[in-house]
C-alpha positions in Angstrom: -163.9 67.0 -30.2 -161.7 64.2 -31.9 -162.1 64.0 -35.9 -163.6 60.8 -38.2 -159.8 59.8 -38.5 -158.5 59.7 -35.1 -161.9 58.7 -33.0 -160.3 57.6 -29.8 -162.8 57.9 -27.1 -160.8 58.2 -24.0 -162.1 58.1 -20.4 -160.6 61.5 -19.8 -162.9 63.3 -22.2 -165.4 60.5 -22.5 -166.4 57.4 -20.1 -167.7 55.4 -23.6 -164.9 52.5 -24.1 -161.4 53.8 -25.8 -162.8 52.0 -29.7 -161.6 53.8 -32.7 -164.3 53.4 -35.1 -162.1 55.5 -38.2 -163.8 56.0 -41.8 -166.4 53.3 -40.7 -168.2 56.5 -38.1 -168.4 58.7 -41.3 -169.6 56.3 -43.2 -172.3 55.0 -40.8 -173.4 58.2 -40.1 -174.0 59.0 -44.0 -175.4 55.6 -44.2 -179.4 55.8 -45.3 -181.9 54.2 -42.3 -183.7 52.3 -41.1 -180.6 49.1 -42.2 -180.2 45.9 -41.7 -177.3 44.2 -39.9 -176.9 42.0 -42.9 -176.7 45.3 -45.2 -174.2 46.6 -42.9 -171.8 43.5 -42.8 -172.5 43.2 -47.2 -171.6 46.9 -47.0 -168.7 47.7 -44.5 -167.9 43.9 -43.3 -164.1 44.2 -43.9 -163.9 48.1 -41.9 -161.7 47.7 -39.0 -162.2 49.0 -35.5 -159.6 49.4 -32.9 -159.5 48.4 -29.2 -156.6 48.3 -26.6 -156.4 45.1 -27.2 -157.4 44.2 -31.2 -157.9 44.8 -34.2 -161.9 43.8 -35.1 -163.2 43.2 -38.4 -166.8 44.8 -38.2 -168.2 41.6 -39.6 -166.5 39.8 -37.4 -167.8 42.2 -34.6 -172.0 42.0 -35.7 -172.0 38.2 -36.6 -173.9 37.1 -33.4 -175.8 40.4 -32.9 -179.2 39.7 -32.1 -180.8 42.7 -33.3 -181.7 42.5 -36.7 -182.1 46.3 -37.6 -181.6 49.6 -37.1 -183.0 53.2 -37.6 -180.3 55.0 -36.7 -175.9 55.1 -36.2 -176.4 55.5 -32.6 -178.2 52.2 -32.2 -175.1 50.8 -34.4 -172.2 52.2 -32.4 -174.5 50.5 -29.3 -174.8 47.5 -30.6 -170.7 47.0 -31.6 -169.9 48.4 -28.1 -172.0 45.5 -26.4 -170.7 43.3 -29.1 -166.8 43.7 -28.1 -167.8 43.4 -24.6 -168.2 47.0 -23.7 -170.8 49.2 -22.2 -172.2 52.1 -23.5 -171.6 55.0 -21.3 -172.9 58.0 -22.5 -175.8 57.1 -25.0 -177.4 60.1 -25.3 -174.1 62.1 -26.1 -173.0 59.7 -28.8 -176.6 59.3 -29.8 -176.0 63.3 -31.0 -172.5 62.6 -31.7 -173.5 59.8 -34.1 -176.7 61.3 -35.5 -175.3 64.9 -36.7 -172.6 65.2 -39.1 -170.2 68.4 -38.9 -170.6 71.3 -41.4 
């Protein structure tokens, strides 16, 4: 498993796209749901996501998001990947990983 700080998802271990969420992953898992897109942008908008080709700010990524509310962290993850142009190839695994915090 990868740590929160080096949350690089690689094709060898996970078919999901190579996006690094960094500390944002834990923040989204700990956030209280449901939450609106506007609330996420207000609180975490300056957070950066690393892709193989660029660094994107969360506010820019979610700016054009069609969803207005999220019930769980994996839904936010899916919206971010969609906005970045990636398919979420493993929604079940991502749902589990993005919902449960390590103890």
